[in-house]
C-alpha positions in Angstrom: 153.9 77.3 87.0 151.7 74.3 87.8 152.8 74.3 91.5 152.1 78.0 91.7 148.6 77.5 90.4 147.9 74.7 92.9 149.2 76.9 95.8 147.1 79.8 94.7 144.0 77.6 94.4 144.7 76.2 97.9 145.1 79.6 99.4 141.8 80.8 97.7 139.9 77.7 98.9 141.3 78.2 102.5 140.4 81.9 102.4 136.8 81.1 101.3 136.5 78.5 104.0 137.7 80.9 106.6 135.3 83.6 105.3 132.3 81.3 105.8 133.5 80.1 109.2 134.4 83.5 110.6 131.6 84.6 112.9 132.5 88.2 112.5 131.7 88.2 108.8 128.2 86.7 109.1 127.3 88.1 112.5 124.1 90.1 112.6 123.9 93.0 115.1 122.6 92.4 118.6 119.5 94.4 117.5 118.4 91.3 115.6 117.3 89.8 118.9 115.5 93.0 119.8 113.6 93.4 116.6 109.8 93.4 117.0 108.9 90.1 115.3 105.8 91.7 113.8 108.0 94.4 112.2 110.2 91.8 110.3 107.9 88.8 109.7 106.8 90.1 106.2 108.1 92.6 103.7 104.8 94.5 104.0 105.3 94.8 107.8 108.9 96.0 107.5 107.8 98.8 105.1 105.0 99.8 107.4 107.5 99.8 110.3 110.0 101.9 108.3 107.4 104.7 107.7 106.2 104.5 111.2 109.6 104.8 112.9 110.6 107.9 111.0 107.2 109.6 111.4 106.1 111.7 114.4 105.2 115.1 115.7 107.6 117.9 116.4 109.6 117.3 119.6 109.1 113.5 119.6 112.2 111.4 119.8 112.2 108.7 117.1 112.8 105.0 118.2 116.2 104.7 116.5 116.8 101.2 118.0 113.7 100.1 116.2 115.0 101.7 112.9 118.4 100.0 113.4 116.6 96.6 113.9 115.0 96.8 110.5 118.3 97.3 108.7 120.6 94.6 107.5 124.1 95.2 108.9 125.5 96.5 105.6 122.4 98.5 104.7 122.9 101.7 102.8 120.6 104.7 102.3 121.0 107.0 99.4 119.1 110.2 98.7 119.1 111.3 95.0 119.2 115.1 94.7 119.9 117.8 92.2 122.7 120.3 93.1 122.7 124.0 92.5 124.0 123.4 89.0 121.2 121.0 88.1 123.4 117.9 88.3 121.9 114.8 89.8 123.9 113.4 92.7 123.6 110.9 95.5 124.9 110.7 99.0 125.7 107.3 100.5 124.6 107.0 104.1 124.9 104.2 106.7 121.9 103.9 109.0 123.9 105.6 111.7 124.8 108.5 109.4 121.1 108.8 108.5 120.1 108.9 112.1 122.8 111.6 112.9 121.6 113.8 110.0 117.9 113.2 110.3 117.2 113.2 114.1 117.2 116.9 114.8 115.3 117.7 111.5 112.6 115.2 112.1 112.1 116.4 115.7 112.2 120.1 115.0 109.4 120.4 112.4 107.5 117.2 112.8 107.6 114.7 110.0 105.0 112.2 108.8 105.8 110.2 105.7 103.1 107.9 104.3 103.0 105.4 101.5 100.4 106.2 98.8 101.3 103.6 96.2 103.5 100.5 95.8 105.0 98.4 93.0 106.6 95.1 94.1 108.9 92.7 92.4 109.9 89.5 94.2 112.2 86.6 93.3 112.8 84.1 96.1 114.3 85.9 99.1 114.8 89.2 97.3 112.1 91.9 97.1 112.3 95.2 95.4 109.6 97.8 96.2 109.0 101.2 94.5 107.1 102.9 97.4 105.6 106.3 96.5 105.4 108.6 99.5 104.0 111.9 100.7 105.6 113.9 103.5 103.8 116.2 105.9 104.9 118.2 108.9 101.7 117.3 110.8 99.7 114.1 110.3 96.5 116.1 109.5 98.1 118.6 107.0 95.8 118.7 104.0 98.7 118.9 101.5 102.1 117.2 101.5 105.2 119.4 101.4 107.0 116.7 99.4 106.4 113.5 97.5 108.7 111.1 95.9 109.6 107.4 95.5 111.6 105.2 97.9 113.3 102.3 96.1 113.6 99.7 98.8 115.5 96.4 98.5 114.5 93.9 101.1 116.1 90.4 101.7 114.9 87.4 103.7 117.6 85.7 105.8 117.9 84.2 109.2 114.2 83.7 109.5 113.2 87.4 109.0 113.1 90.3 106.5 115.8 92.9 106.4 116.0 96.3 104.6 119.2 96.1 102.5 119.1 99.4 100.8 116.9 102.5 100.4 117.3 105.0 97.5 114.9 107.8 97.4 114.1 110.5 94.8 111.9 113.4 95.7 109.5 114.7 93.1 110.6 118.1 91.7 109.8 120.6 89.0 110.2 118.9 85.7 110.2 115.5 87.3 106.7 114.6 88.3 105.9 111.1 89.6 104.7 109.0 86.7 101.1 107.9 86.9 102.1 104.2 87.0 103.7 104.8 90.4 100.6 106.6 91.8 98.5 103.4 91.5 98.4 100.1 93.2 98.5 99.6 96.9 98.5 96.3 98.7 
C-alpha cells in the first residue's frame, strides 16, 4: 500500500511538472502579439475596446481579429435568456461561436452598444465588472431597443489584461435594471 501511494504521488508530481512545462497548455494565441497595446493596457481600455469592436453601422464588417485579441484563450461568453416557457437559460459560447452567430446580425441592422454605468470589484490581477449597457441600431437613435448588464471577468497576465468571461442579461418585463446598476461611471 505504501509503495502504491509513493508511485501515485510520483506520477502526480511528474504530471503537474509536465503540465507547467508543456508550451501548448500555457500558449496564448498568436493574436496576443497583434493586440493593440492601448486596448489591453488597462481594464478600462479593454472594456472600451469590447464595446467599440462590436458596434458599427449596418453593412460594416466588425474587426473580429481585434475582438479575438481581447479574449483570453479559454474565454467564454454566455447570454442569459428566458425561453418560451419562462424558464431562465444560458448558452455557452466560445469567442468563435459568438462571432459566427453575431456577425450577420450586427451587420444587417447596425448595432451600437454603449456602457451607461459600471460597478467594479478588483482583487490583485482579477477584476469583475458589472457594465450596464444600452443597445441601438443607429448611434443617434434617441431610445435604445435594449438594455441590460454585462458581467465581465477580466484577468491580468503576461503583461496585459484579458477578458476571461462575459455573461449578459438583458432587461425584460418584470426584470428592470436595479437603480444601483444605473449609477457610477468611471
